[in-house]
C-alpha positions as CSV (number, residue, x, y, z in Angstrom):
1,M,61.4,123.2,89.4
2,N,62.5,120.0,91.2
3,P,60.7,119.3,94.6
4,V,62.8,119.6,97.7
5,L,62.6,117.4,100.8
6,Q,64.0,119.2,103.8
7,D,64.0,119.1,107.6
8,G,63.3,121.8,110.1
9,H,67.0,122.9,110.2
10,G,67.1,123.7,106.5
11,R,69.0,120.6,105.4
12,R,68.0,119.2,102.0
13,F,67.8,115.5,101.3
14,E,68.7,113.9,97.9
15,Y,70.3,110.6,99.0
16,L,68.6,107.4,100.2
17,R,70.5,104.5,101.9
18,L,68.2,101.5,101.4
19,S,69.1,98.3,103.3
20,L,68.1,95.1,101.6
21,T,68.9,92.8,104.5
22,D,70.5,92.8,107.9
23,V,72.2,89.5,107.2
24,C,76.0,89.6,106.7
25,N,78.4,86.7,106.1
26,F,81.5,88.4,107.5
27,R,82.4,88.7,111.1
28,C,84.1,92.1,111.2
29,S,85.5,92.9,114.6
30,Y,83.9,96.4,114.8
31,C,80.4,95.3,113.8
32,L,79.5,91.5,114.1
33,P,82.5,89.8,115.7
34,E,80.4,86.8,116.7
35,G,78.7,86.7,113.2
36,Y,75.1,87.3,112.3
37,R,72.5,86.0,114.7
38,K,69.0,85.6,113.4
39,V,66.2,87.1,115.5
40,A,63.0,85.1,115.5
41,G,59.7,86.6,114.7
42,L,60.8,89.5,112.6
43,P,58.8,90.3,109.4
44,A,60.3,89.5,106.0
45,N,62.3,92.0,104.1
46,L,60.6,94.4,101.7
47,T,59.5,92.8,98.4
48,V,60.6,94.1,95.1
49,A,57.1,95.7,94.6
50,E,57.3,97.5,97.9
51,I,60.8,98.7,97.2
52,R,59.7,100.0,93.8
53,R,56.9,102.0,95.5
54,L,59.2,103.3,98.2
55,V,61.9,104.5,95.8
56,G,59.3,106.0,93.5
57,A,57.9,108.1,96.4
58,F,61.4,109.4,97.4
59,A,62.2,110.2,93.8
60,R,59.0,112.3,93.5
61,L,60.3,114.2,96.6
62,G,63.6,115.0,94.7
63,L,65.9,112.3,95.9
64,W,68.1,111.2,93.0
65,K,70.7,109.0,94.5
66,V,70.1,105.5,96.1
67,R,72.7,103.3,97.8
68,L,71.9,99.6,98.3
69,T,73.3,98.5,101.7
70,G,73.0,95.7,104.2
71,G,74.2,93.7,106.1
72,E,75.6,92.4,102.9
73,P,73.3,93.2,100.0
74,S,74.7,90.6,97.7
75,L,73.1,88.0,99.9
76,R,69.7,89.1,98.9
77,A,68.4,86.7,96.2
78,E,66.5,89.4,94.4
79,L,69.4,91.9,94.3
80,L,69.6,92.2,90.5
81,E,65.9,92.6,90.1
82,I,65.8,95.2,92.9
83,A,68.8,97.1,91.4
84,A,67.2,97.2,87.9
85,A,63.9,98.4,89.4
86,V,65.6,101.2,91.3
87,A,67.7,102.2,88.4
88,A,64.7,102.4,86.2
89,T,62.7,104.7,88.6
90,P,62.1,108.1,87.0
91,G,64.2,110.7,88.7
92,I,66.9,108.3,90.0
93,R,70.2,109.3,88.4
94,K,72.7,107.3,90.5
95,L,72.5,103.8,91.9
96,A,75.3,102.8,94.3
97,M,76.0,99.7,96.4
98,T,78.2,99.0,99.4
99,T,79.5,95.5,99.6
100,N,82.1,93.4,101.3
101,G,83.1,92.1,97.9
102,Y,81.6,88.6,98.3
103,R,81.6,86.8,94.9
104,L,82.3,90.2,93.3
105,P,84.7,88.8,90.6
106,E,81.9,86.7,89.1
107,R,79.0,89.1,89.7
108,A,80.5,92.5,88.8
109,A,79.3,92.4,85.2
110,D,75.7,91.6,86.3
111,Y,75.8,94.5,88.7
112,A,76.8,96.9,86.0
113,K,74.0,95.5,83.7
114,A,71.4,96.0,86.4
115,G,72.3,99.7,86.6
116,I,74.7,99.9,89.5
117,S,77.2,102.7,88.5
118,T,79.0,103.2,91.9
119,L,80.5,100.5,94.1
120,N,81.9,100.9,97.5
121,V,83.9,97.8,98.6
122,S,85.0,97.2,102.2
123,V,88.8,96.7,102.5
124,D,90.0,97.1,106.0
125,S,93.5,96.0,105.4
126,L,95.8,95.3,102.5
127,D,97.6,92.6,104.4
128,P,95.9,89.2,103.8
129,A,96.5,87.9,107.3
130,R,95.2,91.1,108.9
131,F,92.3,91.2,106.6
132,A,91.3,87.7,107.7
133,A,91.7,88.6,111.4
134,I,89.4,91.7,111.0
135,T,86.7,90.1,108.8
136,G,86.8,86.5,109.8
137,H,87.5,85.5,106.2
138,D,90.7,85.0,104.2
139,R,89.2,86.6,101.1
140,L,91.5,89.6,100.3
141,P,92.7,88.3,96.9
142,E,89.1,87.6,95.9
143,V,88.0,91.1,96.9
144,L,90.8,92.8,95.1
145,D,90.1,90.6,92.0
146,G,86.4,91.8,92.3
147,I,87.5,95.4,92.3
148,A,89.4,94.8,89.0
149,A,86.4,93.0,87.6
150,A,84.1,95.8,88.5
151,R,86.3,98.3,86.6
152,L,86.4,96.0,83.6
153,A,82.6,95.7,83.7
154,G,82.3,99.4,83.3
155,I,81.2,100.5,86.8
156,K,82.1,104.1,86.7
157,T,83.0,104.9,90.3
158,I,84.7,102.4,92.6
159,K,85.7,103.3,96.1
160,L,87.3,101.4,99.0
161,N,85.9,101.7,102.5
162,S,88.2,101.1,105.4
163,V,87.3,101.4,109.0
164,L,90.2,103.0,110.8
165,M,91.2,101.4,114.0
166,R,93.9,102.4,116.5
167,G,96.4,99.5,117.0
168,I,94.8,97.4,114.3
169,N,95.3,99.0,110.9
170,D,96.3,102.6,111.5
171,D,99.9,101.8,110.5
172,E,98.7,101.1,106.9
173,L,98.1,104.7,105.7
174,E,101.2,104.8,103.5
175,R,100.3,101.4,102.0
176,F,96.8,102.5,101.3
177,I,98.1,105.7,99.7
178,A,100.4,103.8,97.4
179,F,97.5,101.4,96.4
180,V,95.0,104.1,95.5
181,Q,97.5,106.1,93.6
182,Q,98.7,103.0,91.7
183,H,95.1,101.9,90.8
184,D,93.6,105.4,90.6
185,L,90.9,104.6,93.2
186,A,89.1,106.5,95.9
187,L,89.4,105.4,99.5
188,R,87.2,106.3,102.4
189,F,88.6,106.0,105.9
190,I,85.7,105.7,108.4
191,E,86.0,106.4,112.1
192,V,85.0,103.5,114.4
193,M,81.6,104.4,115.7
194,R,80.2,103.4,119.1
195,T,77.1,101.2,118.9
196,N,75.2,99.3,121.6
197,D,77.2,96.1,120.9
198,N,80.8,97.5,120.8
199,P,81.5,100.1,123.6
200,A,84.6,98.3,124.8
201,F,86.0,97.9,121.3
202,F,85.3,101.6,120.6
203,E,87.1,102.8,123.6
204,Q,90.2,100.7,122.8
205,H,90.4,101.3,119.0
206,H,88.7,104.6,118.2
207,L,91.0,106.9,116.2
208,A,89.9,110.5,115.3
209,G,89.7,111.2,111.6
210,A,91.4,114.5,112.3
211,E,94.6,112.6,113.0
212,I,94.6,111.0,109.5
213,A,93.7,114.4,108.0
214,N,96.7,115.9,109.6
215,R,99.0,113.1,108.4
216,L,97.6,113.5,104.8
217,E,98.1,117.3,104.9
218,A,101.7,116.8,106.1
219,L,102.3,114.6,103.0
220,G,101.0,117.3,100.7
221,W,97.4,116.2,100.2
222,Q,94.8,119.0,99.8
223,R,91.1,119.1,100.6
224,L,88.7,119.1,97.6
225,P,85.4,121.0,97.3
226,R,82.3,119.0,98.2
227,E,80.5,117.5,95.2
228,A,76.7,117.6,94.8
229,G,75.0,114.6,96.3
230,A,78.2,113.5,98.0
231,G,78.2,111.5,101.2
232,P,79.7,112.7,104.4
233,A,83.4,112.3,103.5
234,V,85.9,115.1,103.5
235,V,87.9,114.3,100.4
236,Y,91.7,114.9,99.8
237,A,93.9,114.5,96.7
238,Q,97.6,115.0,96.1
239,P,98.2,117.5,93.2
240,G,99.5,115.7,90.1
241,Q,98.8,112.3,91.5
242,A,96.0,109.8,90.9
243,G,93.7,108.6,93.6
244,Q,91.6,110.3,96.4
245,I,91.2,109.7,100.1
246,G,88.2,110.7,102.0
247,I,87.6,110.8,105.8
248,I,84.3,110.1,107.4
249,A,84.5,111.4,110.9
250,P,81.2,111.4,112.7
251,Y,82.8,112.7,115.9
252,S,84.1,115.8,114.2
253,K,82.6,119.3,114.9
254,D,79.4,120.0,112.8
255,F,79.5,116.6,111.1
256,C,75.7,116.5,111.0
257,A,75.3,120.0,109.6
258,S,75.7,118.8,106.0
259,C,73.6,115.7,106.3
260,N,71.8,114.9,103.0
261,R,70.7,111.3,103.5
262,L,67.9,109.3,104.9
263,R,67.8,105.5,105.6
264,V,65.2,102.8,105.2
265,S,65.8,99.4,106.8
266,G,65.3,96.1,105.0
267,R,61.9,95.8,106.7
268,G,60.6,99.2,105.7
269,K,61.4,101.5,108.7
270,L,62.5,105.0,108.0
271,H,65.5,106.0,110.1
272,L,66.1,109.8,110.2
273,C,69.5,109.2,111.7
274,L,71.8,106.2,111.9
275,F,71.9,106.7,115.7
276,G,68.3,107.6,116.3
277,D,66.1,106.1,118.9
278,H,63.8,104.1,116.6
279,G,62.6,103.7,113.0
280,I,59.1,104.6,111.7
281,D,57.3,101.9,109.8
282,L,56.4,102.9,106.2
283,R,55.4,99.4,105.1
284,P,51.6,99.9,105.6
285,L,51.8,102.6,102.9
286,L,53.7,100.4,100.5
287,Q,51.0,97.9,99.7
288,S,49.5,99.5,96.6
289,D,50.3,102.1,94.0
290,G,47.3,104.1,95.1
291,Q,49.0,104.9,98.4
292,Q,51.7,107.1,96.9
293,D,50.3,110.4,97.9
294,N,49.8,109.3,101.5
295,L,53.3,107.8,101.5
296,I,54.9,111.1,100.2
297,A,53.0,113.1,102.8
298,R,54.2,110.8,105.6
299,I,57.8,110.9,104.5
300,T,57.7,114.7,104.2
301,A,56.1,115.1,107.7
302,L,58.6,112.7,109.3
303,T,61.7,114.3,107.7
304,A,60.7,117.7,109.1
305,T,61.2,116.3,112.6
306,K,64.8,115.1,112.0
307,A,67.0,116.0,115.0
308,P,69.8,118.6,114.4
309,A,72.6,116.0,115.3
310,H,73.4,112.6,116.7
311,R,74.3,112.1,120.4
312,L,77.5,110.1,120.0
313,H,79.5,112.7,121.9
314,Q,77.3,111.9,124.9
315,G,77.9,108.2,124.5
316,D,74.4,107.7,123.2
317,S,74.1,105.6,120.0
318,G,70.4,105.4,120.1
319,A,68.7,102.1,119.3
320,T,71.4,101.0,116.8
321,P,72.7,97.6,118.0
322,H,75.3,97.3,115.2
323,L,76.0,98.9,111.9
324,A,74.6,96.0,109.9
325,S,71.2,96.4,111.5
326,I,70.1,99.4,109.3
327,G,72.9,99.7,106.7
328,G,75.6,101.8,108.3
């Protein structure tokens, strides 16, 4: 019988979001509009050996899905070595990565060989000029070429991530629908989330996911059953048509009730919630293989204390300065 990691509210955890770095080379308007700014004095990112021990402990606790995040994970020099180590961990059945698509056309085959089987690529607009305005980079053709390259490389699941923003890209729904149906892709619309760095942006551009859900249903899209190990998206499809569209709406009622994921930052802090008050340092227990039992006990005890829900509805985003800080 597989072990089960759960909290005090009966939620079971099978999905780890592991940040490899908080560095990002894009300047997305909803996250790092001024670009990444290095903070002096911080410890180095986890080493490959530390990551191997960390993932091994989570796998022994029953987690079977790992997503590599950032910042931008492709900026981590040891990315392929890390991916191969995670994919080879006994018990890990799915290795995913979220990326802005940087250098994806030339790297997609290497990602597939390293064991990455699911790729989420950020595409906040299908209009090149608008894409450049949102991200600070005129790279939409490169990103779309990278998606095609990932498919050719044999990456099984490819999804687009698009942060939905009122007055910026909310007029592109029909264009995104046509794109995912033409290319048989899955798209995730993500609500803008308030963080400590973006309250004014949030107030101006937040658009409830329910509005998009209503528009999809009016166009004949139907809600699909939730898959095992799935993330927080509510997924829709149009009968007889290719493509899927999911909506990640953290401000919706009972969003946290189905939470199945934990987060570890690039420097080894366990975050029980994206919008929690702080992370808990696991790094002291990642220094030798002989610490595994203590590490497992620590993770188990901490997970039991996970709060029932975030406090975004109260305007409280915890200690999260921006989404790149611990992997979104």
